[in-house]
N, C-alpha and C positions, 0 to 999 in steps of 0.2 A: 503492499499498501505505499501511495505517494502522501505526505504529508509535507504542505508547504506553511509555515511560519511566516505572516505578515508582521514586522516588528518595525512601526516607526520613530523610536527612538533606540538605539541600537547601541547603548553602552551601558555601563555596569552590569548589575545584577540582572537587565533586561538581554543584554548580548550575552551573561554565563548560563544564564538559564534557556537562550533558544539555542546557544552550539553546544550543549552541553549536552540537552535533549537530543540535540542530531547524532551526534557521538556514539552517546548510548542505546540508542532506538535498534526495535530489532527492525521496524521499516523504512521504509526512504525518505529522511527528512531534508528537506531544502529548504531557504533561509530568502525572502523578500526584504530589505529593510533601509534605511534612512540615519545617517550620522544623529546620536543624541545629544544635538543640542537645540533652543529654543521652541523648550517642550511645549509651546504656546501654538507658537506655526506649525508644528508638529499633527497638533491634534485639528486645525483650522485644514490645513492645503496638504499633508502628508497623505492622507487619501489619494488625493489627484496623480502627485508623482508614482504613487505605488502604482495605483491602476495602469500608468502607464506602462510599466515594468513588466505587471501580471501578464498584459497584453502582450508582452513579447516572448512570453516563452514556448517555448514550443512543443509546450503538452499541457493541457489543464492537472491539477492534482487531485488527491480524492479525497482530500480536507484539506482547510484552511484554517490554521489557529490564529490569530490575530489578537494581538496586545492592545491592550485598553485605550490607550491613546490612539487608537484607526478610527478614523471615523468609519464608521462600516455602512455605512444610510448611501454616503457619498462612492466609495469603493465598490459596492455592487451597484450602483448606477450606472455608472461608467463601466462596466465589467460585464453587464445585468446578459449578453447573449452569451457568456465562458460563464460563466457564473452562478446562472439559474437554477443548477442543479446538482452545485459541490454544498457539502451541508458544512457552515463556518460555526467555530464556537469562538468566542469571545475570552482572552483570561485576563481576569483583574488583576493585575499587580499591585496594583493601587487605584484609587479613583475620587473623583473630585466634586463626590456631596461629601466626602468627608475628611479629604487631609485636608492639614489646619493648613493656612494658606500664611502668608508672612504679612503683619501688621501695616509693613510697610511698600508693599505691592501696589502698584499702581490701580490695578483692574477693580482692587478691591474698595479705594476711594470710589473711585468711578462707577462703584459697583456694574462692572463687565465680569465679575468672578463665577456668575449661576451658566453663563453659555458651558461653559467646557463640563460643567454638572449635563448640561440636556447633552450633549454629543455622546458623552457615555448612555444616558438615558435611550437615546434612540437609537443608538448601535448595539445596546443588550436587546432592545425589539425586533430590529434586522435578524440579531444571531438567531443559531437555532438551539443553540448550549451556551451556558454560562460559567466559567469554573473562574472558583475565587480563591486564595492562595491561602485562608487559613478560616474556618469556621468563626472567629471573630469578625474576619472581614468581611464572611458575606452576611452575617446579624448585622453588622454598623452599618450597612450600605442597603438592608431593605429594611430597616429603622428609620434610616433617613432618608430614603427615597419620598415614599406619604409627605410627609413634610413639605419638602422641595417642589412637589407637584402641586400642595396644595396655595403655594404662591403664586400660581398663575389663578388669572380672572375668570376663566372658562372652560368647557371642553378640555380639563388638566389631566384625564388618562388615570384617576384610581384605580380605575379597576383591572389597568394593565398591570399594576404591583402585583397581584397572585397569580395571572400568569407567566410574569418572568419569575418568579421565585417558586416554581415549578420547574422550570428549566436549569435552574441553577443547581450547582454541589460544590464540595471542595473539594478539590487536588491539591494540594497541598505542593509546594517549593521544592524540586530535586535538588539537588548538592552532592556535589565530587568532594565530601568528606574524605573520601579512603585517600586522594591527594593529599589530604595535610598527616598521612602514619608515615611517609617516606621522610618526615624530619622530624618525629617522636624519638628524643633517646631512647636508647635500649632499657633504660631504668631509669625514668620518672621519678627524678629525688627532689624537694620542696630548697629551695635557699633558705639559710636561715632566716632573714629578714624576707616575710611576706612584700608579693609581688601584686599589686594593685592594678586591673585592667581598663583602658578602655580602648576598647575598637571599633567605633563607630564613624561614622561621617558626623565633622567638624561643625553640626548646625542647632539652631535653637531647638528644633522639636525632640532632639535627642539630651534634653534639658541638662545640660554641663553645670548652669547654676546649680540648681542641686546636688549634680556630684560632687562639685569642689567643695561646696559649701561642708559639707559631711567631712567630706579630708579634712577642711581647716580645723574641725571640730574635736579630730581623731587626735589632731596633732597637739592643740592645746593641752589635751588627756593626755601627752604622753607617750602615747602609741606609737609604736616603732615600726615604718611599712615606706616603701619607696615604691614608684607609679610608672608604668611602662603606659603612653599616650599615642595610640596610633588610632589611622580614621584617613579618609578624603579630607582634606581643608581647602577651602575656598580663599578667595581676595576678601569676602565679606566675612568673614569666620566670626561667630561671639565673640566678644571682648573677653570672656572668659576663661580661652584657654591662655590668651598672653599675662593675664592677670594669674594663673597660677603658675604659670613659668618664673615671675617675679618675687610669687610670696613662696613656694615650696621647692622651686627649680633645685634645689640640693636633693631633692627627694624621686626626683625625675629622674629613668635612666634611660628612657625614649622619650622623644618629643617628635611628631610626627608622621606623614607618609608612608607607610613601607614601603620602599623602593621596587622589592621582587618579592614573589610570594614565596618565598623562600624566608625572608626576617620576616615578613607575615607573619607565618607559621612558627619561626623559631618563636618570637613573643609570645604564641598563644599557648606552647609547650611549656614555655617557662612559668609564665604568669601564673601565680595561684589562686586569686579572688576576683569574680566580676560582680560590682555592684552596678545593677543599671536601674536608670534615671529617666528614662525615656517616656514623653508624655504622646507620643506615636508612634507606630510600628505597625502593619500591617502582616508583617510575620515572621522577622527578627534573625536574617542571616546569622548576621557577627554573634550574635548570642549562644545561636545553636553551633556554632564553628568552637569558638570557645569551649563550653561546654565539652565536647567532643573530644576536644584537644587536654581536658582536665581540670580547666576553670574550674572552682566553686561558684555558682551562680546565687544570686543573692537578688531577685527580680522583683518587680511591683506586681500584686495580684491584679492587675488588669491587661487589654489589652489578649495577645497573645501568648503571654508569658506561660501561663498557667499551664499552656500545651507543649512547655518543655520541660515539667515536672511532674515523675511518676505520684499519684494520685497519694500515698500514705508516706512522701517524703514533703509533699508541699508546705507544710507548717516551720519547716527548718528553712527554706531556701524562699520561702516567697513573702510581702512584708506588705503592709497598710501605708503608714509614715513615714516619713523623711525621721522622724526620731526612732522608728523602727530599724529604718536602714541600717542607723547612726551605730545602735546599740547589738544587731546581729555583726555587723562588720565587726564592730570592737571587740566583740567573742568570738569570730574568726581568727582574725588577729591573735589573741591570744592564745588561741589553741593551736596554732601555727607551729609544726607541719603537720598537716592534717590532709590527706589526700581524699577527693570525694569517692563514694561509689559507687563500684562501677553501673550501677542502674542509673545513672544519670546518664552516662554515657550512649550506656546500649538505648537508652528512650528518644534521642536523637537522631541516633544513627539510622533507625528506620525512614531517614527522610534523604539517604542517598540514593545517587542513580541507581545502585544495584538494585536496589526494591522498589524505587520511585517509578523507572524508564519502563517498567513492565506494565504497571499502574497505568500510565501513562497509554501508553499503545492498544491495551485492551479500552480505555474509556474512549478514546479518539475513532477506533475502529467501528465500536457499537455506533458511530452515530451514522454511516453509510448504510 
């Protein structure tokens, strides 16, 4: 079976997901894409360029798997003679109904932001199947959709919500976790001083303010720790990172983006504790990777994070408040060295493509 992935925003986790599925699938998987920049323009105009690419293909695919930034309605309209009988699945890495907008975005100030959510909604109507990368994400989308539609004056399509829900299901991200095994030391031992890890994007939705406030609190209380700060950083990254470099720089043993996968994997295997403070995450790739490499997670009891912890262990590794996080982190520092139970790693290992590729293959084959 030939599966065609159409990805208007081909970078980062979107690119990894597409390329890795193509590599691990038992089917013939090919990719049509556009560079991962100008995300708003990709949602507006990407379908036109990708439709032109599609029409130039030597043969049509059996199934189309589209990323959520594709305007499926425009794409299908422009390719109608060739796509009328091809099943189309829409994969939601994120959605524009519940994605937290930056308060400084010009479209928010001008009240133009809702159009991107409408593209997601109309695309969902046009698709034959909807896949969400987590149960949390699916529920968040369908909780928000009725409220979104009620903003429109009439003929707002509220009756479509139930129809969309019937063709929606959870299809978790596949991750190439086994790639990390090559960088694992034969005998993983903890350093004398525990290493606290940040391995997420340097953006406001990852809530660095709370992360660093907790570290400042524990430093004042005399706890000994070091910090490895990884993750992609941008020109307008939150000021908390540079402030942390100034305030606790002597504790920071890595600061900045890991320029190679080997460097990234090295720090994941070396780090000991992963306190997560994010206010937004539809899945949590960086969290799953760190847990797989042996980091002890301390995760908020919200978003998708409870799915990473086996139910019997959730009381130990999930928290409700910043105060509770500080106390659990203090306890982990005091108990160091202490390696996590194997159940944590095994619980996230189910997302490896060695398992997930067959799930994707079967799910997409069922659409024919």
